[in-house]
N, C-alpha and C positions, 0 to 999 in steps of 0.2 A: 504493500500500500504506500501511499504518499508519505506516511509516517516514517518509513525507513528510507532515508536518502533524500527526501524532499519534504521534511517536516514543516517548512514554512507554507506549503500548499495543502497541508492536512486540515480539513474542516469537517465538522460534524453535520453541517447543513448545506444544502444546495444553494445556488444563487437565488432560487425562488423561495428560499426559507424553509424548505422541507427537510426533515431529519433524514440523513442518508447513512449515518454511522452512529453506533452506540458507544464504541470504545474510545478511550483516551489514547493519544499517540503511543504511549508506552505499552498499553494493552494490545493495540493493533500490531505493533512490531512483534511482541511475544507470540501472538496468535499466528501471524504470518510465518514466523520461524518454526512453530510447531507443525504447521501444514507442510512446509518444505521438508521437515524431518520425516513426517509421515509418508511423503511421496518419494523420498530419497531412494534411488535405485530403480525406480520405475523407468522403463525404456522410453516413455513418451513425456517425461517430465520436462517442462520448459519453464524457465524463470525469466521474466521480463523485468529487468532492473530499471531503476530511475537513473537515467544518464543525461537528462536534459529536460526539455519541455514535455508536456503531455503528448503533443503531436509526435515527438521523437519516440515516445513509448508506444504509441499506436503504430507507427511505422515499423518498429522492432517486432511488435506482435504480428502485423501483417506478413512481414518477412519470415517469421518463424512458422506461421501457418502455411505459407506457400511452400517453404522448404519441406515441411512435414508431409504435405500432400503431393509433393513432386511437381508443383506448378512452377512456371517461370517466375523468377523474382524480378521485382521492379527495384530500381535503385534511385535514390535521390542524390543528385549531384548539384549542390548549391554553387552558384556563381554570382559575382557582383560585377556590374558594368557601370561606368560613368559616362554619361552623355554630355558633351561640351555644348551642344546645341541641338535643337529639335527641328525636324523638317517643318516647313511652312504648312504642310497639309495636316500636321498633328492637331487633333481637336483642342480648341481653346480651353475647354473645361478641364482638360487633363494636364495642362501646362504647369500647374503648381504642385504636382505630385512630387514628393521627394523619394518615394520608394514604391516599387511595384513588384509583384510576385508573378513569375512565369513558371509554369510547370512543364517539364519535358520528361516524358516517361520512356525508358528503354526496356524492352522485353526481350529476353533471350529465348528465341524460338528454336526448339530442337530440329535438327535436320531429319526429315522423314525417311531419307534414304540411308541414314547412318547405320541403322540396325541391319539392313540388307547388305551393305558393304562389309560390315563387320563379320557377318555370317559367311560371306564369300571370301573373307581373308583380305579384303581391300582396306585401305585407310581413308 
């Protein structure tokens, strides 16, 4: 949980004011560790750690699920660019933006002929 590794984000209520947790942070950490210990050794145990933002954790979860299911993984490759000027055709309403997010997704698609070539001894 957020209590372990991101305690500053641990809350007992949602943004809407609904109670979402009963445990204090220390209790949540202890419970989480007990659950990890109970599942230790299970071949499908996956632990998604707090390593950054909640979106980072969701991306790690999606990657773990894709890997488990044998699906192609998507990778986030952040980049930053600085524009010294904008084209005149750029919409006036967007000229004052200081930051924009663009998403480019790469998917590794398996070669459908790979298995056939491998069976025939090819590379």
